[in-house]
C-alpha positions in Angstrom: 85.2 122.4 112.8 82.2 120.8 111.4 80.0 118.6 113.5 80.3 114.8 113.1 76.6 114.4 114.0 74.2 113.7 111.1 70.9 115.6 111.1 68.0 113.9 113.0 66.2 111.2 111.0 62.9 112.2 109.5 60.3 109.8 110.9 56.9 109.0 109.3 54.1 111.0 110.7 51.8 108.4 112.4 48.9 110.7 113.2 47.4 111.4 109.8 43.7 111.0 110.9 41.8 112.5 113.6 41.5 110.3 116.8 38.5 108.0 116.8 37.8 108.0 113.0 38.6 104.6 111.3 40.5 104.6 108.0 38.5 103.2 105.0 39.7 100.4 102.8 40.2 102.8 99.9 42.4 105.1 102.2 44.4 102.0 103.2 45.1 101.1 99.5 46.1 104.7 98.8 48.5 104.6 101.7 50.1 101.4 100.6 50.5 102.7 97.1 52.1 105.9 98.5 54.5 103.8 100.6 55.5 101.7 97.6 56.2 104.8 95.5 58.2 106.4 98.4 60.4 103.2 98.6 61.1 103.4 94.9 62.1 107.1 95.3 64.4 106.3 98.1 66.1 103.7 96.1 66.6 106.0 93.2 68.0 108.8 95.5 70.4 106.3 96.9 71.6 105.4 93.4 72.0 109.0 92.4 73.9 109.8 95.6 76.4 107.0 94.9 77.1 108.6 91.5 78.0 112.0 92.9 81.5 113.3 92.6 83.2 112.7 96.1 82.9 115.8 98.2 85.7 117.4 100.2 86.5 116.2 103.6 85.3 117.9 106.7 88.6 118.7 108.2 88.7 122.5 107.8 90.1 125.3 109.9 88.0 127.8 111.8 87.2 130.9 109.9 87.7 129.3 106.5 84.3 127.7 105.9 82.6 128.6 102.6 79.6 127.2 100.7 80.7 125.0 97.8 78.4 123.7 95.1 79.7 120.3 93.8 80.5 120.5 90.2 79.9 117.9 87.4 77.2 116.1 89.4 73.5 115.4 88.6 72.4 117.3 91.7 73.9 120.4 93.3 74.7 119.6 96.8 75.8 122.3 99.3 78.6 121.3 101.6 81.4 123.1 103.5 84.8 122.9 101.8 88.3 123.7 102.9 88.1 127.2 101.5 88.2 126.8 97.7 85.4 128.0 95.5 85.6 127.0 91.8 84.7 130.0 89.7 84.1 128.3 86.3 83.3 124.6 86.6 85.3 122.5 84.2 87.1 125.3 82.5 90.7 124.5 81.5 91.6 128.1 82.4 89.9 128.0 85.8 92.5 129.2 88.2 90.9 127.8 91.2 91.9 124.4 92.5 89.5 121.5 93.0 88.7 121.3 96.7 90.7 118.6 98.5 90.8 117.3 102.0 93.5 118.6 104.3 96.6 116.8 102.9 98.5 114.3 105.0 102.1 113.2 104.4 102.4 110.8 101.5 105.1 108.2 102.0 107.7 109.1 99.4 109.9 106.7 97.7 112.3 105.6 100.4 115.0 108.1 100.8 118.5 106.9 101.2 121.0 108.4 103.6 122.2 112.0 102.9 124.2 112.2 99.7 127.9 113.2 99.9 128.6 116.9 99.2 129.8 117.8 95.6 133.4 117.7 94.7 134.8 121.0 93.5 137.0 120.9 90.4 139.3 123.7 89.3 140.9 123.7 85.8 142.5 126.0 83.4 139.9 127.2 80.9 138.7 126.6 78.3 137.1 123.6 79.8 135.2 121.0 77.7 132.2 120.8 79.9 130.4 118.4 77.7 133.3 115.9 77.9 133.6 116.5 81.6 129.8 115.8 82.0 130.0 112.6 80.0 132.9 111.4 82.1 131.0 112.2 85.3 127.9 110.5 84.1 129.9 107.4 83.2 130.7 107.2 87.0 127.1 107.8 88.1 127.7 111.5 88.8 126.7 114.7 87.2 128.1 118.1 86.6 126.9 121.4 88.1 128.2 124.9 87.3 128.7 127.9 89.5 125.2 129.2 90.0 125.8 132.7 91.4 124.9 135.5 89.1 123.7 139.2 89.4 120.6 141.2 90.2 120.3 144.3 88.0 118.0 147.3 87.9 117.6 150.9 86.7 120.8 153.1 87.0 123.6 151.8 89.0 126.9 150.4 87.7 126.8 147.6 85.1 130.3 148.1 83.7 131.6 144.9 82.4 128.3 143.0 82.5 128.2 142.5 78.7 131.7 140.9 78.8 130.5 138.7 81.6 127.5 137.6 79.5 129.7 136.8 76.5 132.5 135.1 78.5 130.1 132.7 80.3 128.0 132.0 77.2 131.0 131.3 75.0 132.3 128.8 77.7 128.9 127.1 77.9 128.3 128.2 81.6 124.7 129.1 82.5 124.0 132.7 83.7 121.6 133.5 86.4 120.2 137.1 86.0 117.5 139.0 87.9 116.2 142.4 87.0 113.6 144.8 88.2 111.8 147.6 86.2 114.5 147.9 83.6 114.5 145.0 81.2 117.6 146.1 79.3 120.1 143.6 80.6 117.6 140.8 80.3 116.9 141.7 76.7 120.7 141.7 76.1 121.0 138.2 77.5 117.8 137.1 75.7 119.4 138.2 72.4 122.4 135.9 73.2 120.0 133.1 73.9 118.2 133.7 70.6 121.5 133.6 68.7 122.3 130.3 70.5 119.0 128.8 69.3 119.7 130.0 65.8 123.0 128.2 65.9 121.4 125.1 67.4 123.3 125.6 70.6 121.8 125.4 74.0 123.1 127.1 77.2 120.4 127.1 80.0 120.6 130.7 81.1 118.0 131.8 83.7 116.4 135.2 83.7 113.8 136.7 86.2 111.9 140.0 86.0 109.6 141.9 88.3 108.0 145.3 88.4 108.4 147.1 91.7 105.7 149.7 91.9 103.4 148.9 94.9 100.3 148.9 92.6 101.5 145.7 91.1 101.3 143.9 94.5 98.3 145.7 95.9 95.7 143.2 94.5 97.1 140.5 96.7 96.5 142.6 99.8 93.0 143.5 99.0 91.3 141.2 101.6 87.9 142.0 100.3 88.6 139.7 97.3 89.3 135.9 97.4 92.8 134.8 96.7 91.8 133.6 93.3 90.1 136.9 92.3 93.2 138.7 93.6 95.4 136.4 91.5 93.4 137.1 88.3 93.6 140.9 88.9 97.2 140.8 89.8 98.2 138.7 86.9 96.5 140.8 84.3 97.8 144.0 85.9 101.4 142.8 85.8 101.3 140.9 82.4 99.8 144.0 80.6 102.7 146.2 81.9 105.6 143.9 81.1 107.7 144.8 78.1 106.3 143.0 75.1 110.0 142.4 74.0 110.5 139.9 76.9 110.2 136.4 75.6 107.8 134.5 78.0 109.4 131.2 77.0 112.7 132.4 78.3 112.0 134.8 81.2 110.5 134.0 84.6 108.2 136.6 86.1 107.5 137.5 89.8 104.4 139.4 90.9 105.1 139.7 94.7 108.0 140.7 96.8 108.7 139.7 100.3 105.1 139.3 101.5 105.9 138.1 105.0 104.0 135.5 107.0 101.7 138.2 108.5 99.5 140.3 106.2 99.0 144.1 106.2 95.9 143.4 108.3 98.0 141.8 111.0 96.6 138.3 110.3 98.6 135.2 109.3 98.1 134.9 105.6 100.3 132.0 104.4 97.1 130.1 103.5 96.1 133.0 101.3 99.5 133.1 99.7 99.3 129.4 98.9 95.9 129.8 97.1 97.0 133.1 95.4 100.2 131.5 94.1 98.4 128.4 92.9 95.8 130.5 91.0 98.5 132.7 89.5 100.6 129.6 88.5 97.6 128.1 86.6 97.0 131.3 84.7 100.7 131.5 83.8 100.9 127.9 82.6 97.7 128.3 80.6 99.1 131.4 78.8 102.6 129.9 78.3 104.5 132.0 80.9 107.0 131.1 83.5 105.9 132.2 87.1 108.0 132.4 90.3 105.9 132.5 93.4 106.3 133.9 96.9 109.7 135.8 96.8 110.1 135.2 100.5 112.4 137.6 102.4 115.5 136.3 104.2 114.7 134.2 107.3 111.2 133.3 106.1 109.1 131.3 105.9 109.1 129.0 108.9 109.4 125.3 108.0 105.9 124.7 109.2 104.6 127.3 106.8 105.5 125.0 103.9 103.1 122.4 105.4 100.0 124.5 105.2 97.5 122.6 103.0 97.2 125.5 100.5 100.9 125.8 100.2 101.4 122.0 99.7 98.8 122.2 96.9 100.9 124.8 95.2 104.0 122.8 95.7 102.4 119.7 94.1 101.4 121.8 91.1 104.9 123.4 90.9 106.4 119.9 90.9 104.2 118.9 88.0 105.3 122.0 86.0 109.0 122.5 86.8 109.7 124.4 83.7 106.9 127.0 84.2 106.4 127.2 88.0 109.0 128.0 90.5 109.5 129.0 94.1 111.4 132.3 94.5 113.4 132.9 97.7 115.8 135.5 99.0 118.8 134.4 100.9 121.1 136.9 102.6 123.6 136.3 105.3 122.5 139.7 106.9 126.2 140.3 107.6 128.4 142.7 105.6 131.5 140.5 106.2 130.5 136.9 105.8 128.1 134.9 103.6 128.0 132.4 106.5 128.5 134.4 109.7 130.1 132.9 112.8 127.8 131.6 115.4 125.9 134.5 117.1 127.1 135.3 120.6 124.9 138.2 121.5 121.5 139.6 120.5 121.6 141.4 117.2 124.3 139.2 115.7 123.5 137.8 112.2 121.9 134.3 112.2 124.1 131.4 111.6 123.8 128.8 108.8 121.3 127.4 107.8 118.9 130.0 109.2 119.5 132.5 106.4 121.7 131.3 103.5 120.8 127.7 103.0 117.3 128.0 104.3 115.9 126.5 101.1 116.8 123.1 102.4 113.8 123.3 104.8 111.5 123.5 101.8 113.1 120.4 100.3 112.8 118.5 103.6 109.0 119.3 103.7 108.6 118.2 100.1 110.4 114.9 100.9 108.2 114.4 103.9 105.0 114.7 101.7 106.3 112.8 98.7 106.4 115.9 96.5 109.2 116.2 94.0 111.5 119.1 94.9 110.4 122.2 92.9 112.4 124.6 90.8 113.9 127.2 93.1 115.1 130.6 92.0 117.0 132.6 94.6 116.2 136.0 93.2 118.0 138.1 95.8 121.2 136.8 97.4 124.1 138.4 99.2 125.5 139.9 102.4 123.6 143.0 103.6 121.2 145.4 101.8 123.9 148.1 101.5 127.2 146.4 101.9 129.4 143.4 100.9 133.0 142.4 101.6 136.0 143.2 99.5 136.2 141.0 96.3 138.5 138.4 97.7 136.5 137.8 100.8 133.3 137.9 98.8 134.6 135.2 96.4 135.2 133.0 99.4 131.5 133.2 100.2 130.6 132.7 96.5 132.8 129.6 96.5 131.1 128.1 99.5 127.5 128.9 98.2 128.3 127.5 94.8 129.3 124.3 96.4 126.1 124.1 98.4 123.7 124.9 95.6 125.6 122.5 93.3 124.2 119.6 95.4 120.6 120.5 94.5 119.9 120.4 90.7 116.5 122.1 91.1 118.1 125.2 92.5 118.8 127.2 89.3 120.8 130.0 90.7 121.1 133.0 93.0 121.4 136.8 92.1 123.8 139.0 94.0 122.3 142.2 95.3 122.8 144.8 93.6 124.0 146.3 90.3 121.1 148.7 90.0 121.2 152.1 91.8 121.1 151.3 95.5 121.9 152.5 99.0 125.4 153.4 100.1 126.8 152.7 96.6 126.0 149.0 96.8 126.0 149.0 93.0 129.7 150.1 92.9 130.7 147.5 95.4 128.8 144.7 93.5 130.3 145.8 90.1 133.8 144.9 91.4 132.7 141.3 91.5 131.7 141.0 87.8 135.2 140.2 86.4 136.4 138.0 89.3 133.1 136.0 89.2 133.4 135.6 85.4 136.8 134.1 85.8 135.7 131.9 88.7 132.7 130.5 86.8 134.6 129.4 83.7 137.4 127.8 85.8 135.3 125.9 88.3 132.6 123.2 88.3 131.2 120.6 90.7 130.7 116.8 90.5 127.6 115.7 92.4 125.5 112.6 93.1 122.2 113.1 91.1 120.3 110.6 93.4 117.8 111.6 96.1 119.0 111.5 99.8 117.7 112.8 103.0 118.4 116.5 103.7 121.3 117.1 106.2 122.2 120.7 106.3 125.1 120.0 108.6 127.1 118.5 105.7 127.6 122.0 104.4 128.3 123.9 107.5 131.5 125.7 106.6 134.6 126.4 108.5 136.0 129.9 108.2 137.4 130.8 105.9 135.3 129.1 103.2 137.9 129.3 100.5 141.5 128.0 100.8 144.1 129.5 98.6 146.1 126.8 96.8 149.5 127.2 95.4 149.0 127.9 91.7 151.6 128.4 89.0 152.5 131.9 88.1 151.0 131.6 84.6 147.5 130.8 86.1 145.2 132.9 83.9 142.8 134.2 86.6 143.7 137.5 88.1 143.5 138.2 91.8 141.4 137.3 93.7 142.5 133.9 92.5 140.0 131.0 92.7 140.6 128.2 95.2 139.4 124.8 96.2 136.9 124.0 98.9 138.1 122.8 102.3 
């Protein structure tokens, strides 16, 4: 912490002559003239000081003090900032944020009580979603689609994914798609989006892409560089290796994967993550890209990590650019059997809701606390376990519950089921069996939700097992087994 004491005052030197020697009249006049000039200079300095750009506050954390030269001021004044060092003063492409005092909660617009959970609607397709939305909005509600999609990658088993794309797109249902390394499926969906544009038709599909080689993440972990320098190196390295066929106006890009709260050097680095993410976001926005930051692993971060000053600065910027800056999260149940496991009874049991799936609500609660609009959230990995998931009927029960949860939050754009790319223990073959059932579910279900802003209450969504009840449907119901159901 900086000292609150000011430097000692500079007092006039009173012994300017040798003892015993009188000062002449001429010398007295010179001294008076000097004092008058000094007073004028002090007044001028006071005026100039009042015109200086306000400097950062002194509330900084130990080990993060750097010298900062105030920009856009008549004089360069050295002070200690909260760790931000502008690289190019006044440049619109400068990725470094302006120093700010440690943020404190900003009273938001008064939040009302928690909003009621969405109402699931099941209908025989084709559904006129535009008419359903208009009817909902006439009642003060809005319509949300099923937001669960797929995570693809090299190899694996993608049989039926093209039919899935076409079925949802033709029905007007947005698709959520994540891919790593192999952009092929994204390019296929991108082509569908381009055809929609040409036909003056808009279906808001969401696509996310990342390169997985460690060298694309290494710049962040080079602790010899500042977070802003690391962001510039990382961004250029990733950007120059993305397929030039990917449309940056359609595709979101990630540059990190599961960085953890503790760095490779064993030191807490969430503050570095915040600065790195903000710097990268500013570069992406300046160049017309869409950037998804963090890509936190399941069970992270802790709620208090969102309150780090550097992370709050990023969240404010993300809220100002919801179409170009997002928060990427990974939500797994860590159970091969349930998307919401039963309450743990012994050590090693999977965590209960909302510790894993549903954890994003902690982010929104912090944003509400600080008066920050809830940012765009992309759940770029989602599912059960890394190498296993339930049989399709049980899996669809979990999908039904999660779709109901995410429908309540319009800034959550979707979640990508892990994994259609080549993976451990044949996970790609297990996941492939969900393609057709999920397509049927997505075109026959939607949700009506209150578009207002209420307090976060995760308990409203705590499910009872099972999460999907099987209604009695007529024999001519068009959806094959596993049949869709209604929420409890």
